[in-house]
N, C-alpha and C positions, 0 to 999 in steps of 0.2 A: 438498585443502583450501582452497586459494587461489585456484581459478579466478575467483571472483567479482573479483577483484582485478587477474585479467588474466593470471596465471601457469597454464600448463597443467602437465600432471604432469610432464613431462620439465623444463620452465623450473625447476620447483620443486625436484626434485632436485637440479639443477647449483647452484642456489643455495644451497641447504642444503650441498652438499658444499663450495662455495667457502667458505662461513662458517667450516668447520673446518678445511680443507685450501687455505690461501689461496695457497700456491706451485704448487699443479697447473696444469700447462699445458693447452690445449686437446686435443692427441692423449692426455695422460695422463687427462683426464675422459671422452674418449670411451671408452678401454680400460675404466676403472673400471665406467662405465655399460653397457657393449657396446652402443655406438651408434656411428654414423658420425662423422666429425670435421664433415662440413656440418652434422648436426643438432644438434652443440653449437655451432658458429659462429652456428646460427639462434638460439638460446636466448641466446647473449650478445648479439645484437641485441635480442632482446625485453627482456632484462634490464637494458641501456642505455636503451631507450627509456622503461622504466617507473622509471629513475633507480635502480634498485638494483644498478646497476653503473657504475664512474667510473673515470676513468684515475688510475692512481697518480702520486703525487708522488714517490715514491722510486726507481721503475723505469718513466722512460717508456717508454710503448710497451706496458706492461701494464695491467692493470684490478685494481680491489680491489673487493671487493663491501660495499655500504653496509650497516650494521648494521640489523636488524630493527626495533629501537626507532626509528629515524629513517626509513627506507623504506618500511617496511610499514605505519606509522602514517599517513604521509603519504598513502599509496595508499587507506588505508581512510577518511580524512579528504575525500580528491578524490571516492571513492565517493559517502560521505553526501552532499556538496555537491551532486552529480548528483541523487542521489535526492530532494533538497529543491527543486531546480530543477524536476524532473519533476512533483512535488507540486502547486507553484505554477502550471504551465501546465495541470494536471488541473483543479485546482479553479477557475480561470477558465473552461475548457470546459464542466464540468459543467451549469451553468445552461443555455447555449446548445444543449447536445445534449439535454437532458431539454425544453426548449421545441419542437426542432424534432421529437422523438417526440410531443408531444402535438398540434402541428398537423397532422402527417401523418395522425395518426388522427381528428383532427376534421375535416379538408378533405379527404376522398378524392376522385377524379375521378367524375362523375356516371356510372351504368352498371357501378361496380366492385362486385361482390359484397363486403358485410361480413364481414372475417374477427376480428371482435370480439365477444365476448359478455361481458355483465354479470355478476357474482355477488354477488349482495346478502345482507348480514349473516354474523356471523361463521360460524355453523354450516354454511352453504353454503359459504363459503370453504375452511374447515379440511376438509371433506369432499372438495372439490377438491383440496387440497394432499395429502391421503392417498393419493387415487387417484393423482395424478402421480408421486409419490414411488413409490408401489408398482410402477409402470410403468417409471420412469426405467432407463435402459440404461448410460448413457455419462456422463452430467454433471449435476450440481446446481449453479447458480451462485445465489449470493443476497447482497442488501444488507441488513443488518439495520440500517434508519436511526435507531434509537432507541439512547439510551444504556442506561438501567437498564432492565431487563426484569422482567417478574412472574416469581418465582422458581417458581410454581407451572405457569406456562407453559413455563418452560424444562425442568421435569422432565418434563412430559407429551410434550415433543418429543423426549427422548433414544431411546424405544424406536423410532420412525420414522426417527431418524437412523442409528441401529446395523443397522436392516434393510436401508438404502440402501448404508451401506458395508459391509455384508457381502457383497453382490452384486459389490462391484468396482467400483462406481459412484464417479467422482472426484467431491467435493464441495469446493467454494471457496466461502467464506463472508468477506465484507467487513464489518467492524464499525467502529462509530464509536471514536475515540481514547478517549472519555470512559467506555468500559466498563472501563476500567483503573481508574475511579474506584468502580465499584458490585462488590462482592466476588462477589454471586450470579451477575451475568452474566459477568463475568472468569472464574469457576471453570467455568462452562458451555464459555465459549470455551475454556479450556485442555483441559477434557474433551474436546471435540469435537474439536481439534487430537492430543490424545493417542490418540483413537479411529480415527484416520488420515484426517481430513479436513483441509485447508487452511484457515488462518484468518488473516486479516490484519486491521490496524486504519489507519483515516485520519481525518484532523479532521473532515471533512463528507462527507455523501452524500446525493444529491438526494431518493430516495423509497425507500421499501422496495419490494423488488423480488425475484421469483424466477423463474430461468429452466430448463428443464427440458428436457434432450438438445438445446440448440441451437435448439430448435423452437418451445416454448410458452414464453410470458412472461405472469406475472401482476403487473399492476401497481396501484396503489391508484386507485380513484375521485376520492378526495380525499386529497391529498398530506399534509394536515393532521391527517386522521383515518382511519387505515387499517380502522378498525373499520366503516366503512361499507360495505366491501365493494371488490371488485376488478375490472378488466378482463381478459379471458383474451385474450391476443393470440397468432394463428397467421400472421398477416402476415410475410412473409419479409423484407421491408426494415425493417418495425418492429423485429423481432427482432434484426435485425444491427446496425442503431443501438445499440439497448441493449446487446448484447453488446461493441460498439466502446467503450462507456460503461465497460462492467464492466472490459475488459481495460486500458484506460488507468489508470483509478483503480489497480487491481490490481497493475499493473508498479511503481507507485510506493510501495504501501501497506508498514506494518512488519508481519512475522510476529508473533503475538501472545505468543510466548516471547521475543523481543527488546525492547529499549529503544528507542525513539522517538528518531531521529537528530536533531541540533540542527546547524544551520548555521553558518557562519564567524562570526556573530554571536553565538552561544550561544541562538539562538531554537528551539526545537520546531516541528513545523509546527502544532501547535494554538495556540500562542501567536501565532504569524505571521498564522494566520488569524483569531485572535480582533482582532488589531491591524487587519485589511484589513475585517473585517465593523462595528468601531465607526467606522474611518473613512470608511465607505460610510454611515453614518447610522443604523446599527441601535441600537437601545436594549440594554441589558444583558438584558432579556428575550428579544429578537429573536435576540439571538447566543446566547444560552443555549439557545434552541430549537434553532437550526441546528446547535450544537456538541455536543447531547444533555447539555448540563450544568445545574446549577442555577445561578441567579442569583448564590446565593453563592459559588459555584466561580469563575464569570466574573469575580467582585469580586476574589476571592483572586488569581487568577492576573494581573489587571489590576494589583492592588497590587505585585505583585513585579516586573512590568514598569517600572510607575512608580518603585520603589526601584532598579532597575538604572540608570535612566535619570536618577536623581537629580532626579525631577519631584515638584512639590507640589501640582499639580493635572491633570486628564487634558487638559486645552488645552494645557499646557506638554508633557506625555507627547506629544503629538501632533507637537509641532513638534520635540521632540528626536528622535523616532523617525524623522519625515522628514529630519530633518539627518543621522542618521547612517546614511540609506538604509533603514532597517527597512521603510519603506513605498514 
């Protein structure tokens, strides 16, 4: 249960045992758990490293367990801070990697056979998606780079999703954090997760994207309007780069059933990304487009940030945010 915090199964058992039987020695714990003394010593080292075991004031040379309220919550906060840092690094890397993928596709060396095909119009794109989904054997990875989706389109996608999952194909989907504000899209994401897919959210995504069996990628012809069509890519180098981007974002994203983590300043990843976009000079409209939010929601989030900063204007909010290390 606590592996994500650094406790393996045996270490967790020892910690739980110490919480209820503080007087047990290493040999007694080894006997009770039917393991060697050396294994128990190793778990003590691990618990001490995680600050869940500390020297006793009353019995020099002995140790006492730290309460779960203090010890485990501190570990959880540390883990959340690590995820926040990863999200920051990923947000900075997204644009650079996306540009690299685009440049590589547009500037191939002379004499190399093209391994991309353009699919124009939604009917042609949908037909190809259905074909690739029907033939997928190991994995489908995707970016849903828009916030709110048409409920009719989401309902139409469900039968195809179920066919893929029924064959045991791994389905991993990354959505914008803003889907949590749209009941229809959030309901679909939750349904997808309950049906066996893995679904996570992140503040921003570069483009709409689908990758089938780690071999074929579908990327938009126009990042601003995916309805114009897609490029089908089978070039190993480009697909590898696209998957590297996916894995980076996936590792720091939040499962759709969990609340987004906040950093030690109380900022969510979405709030931090909004501050970053506005500090870079984007308008409310531009920031809303990247975050998949309405302009009204962007203004509401910014008003909340200003209130927490005690700022009466956005200029003052920018100064205060920079002063406090939020930017």
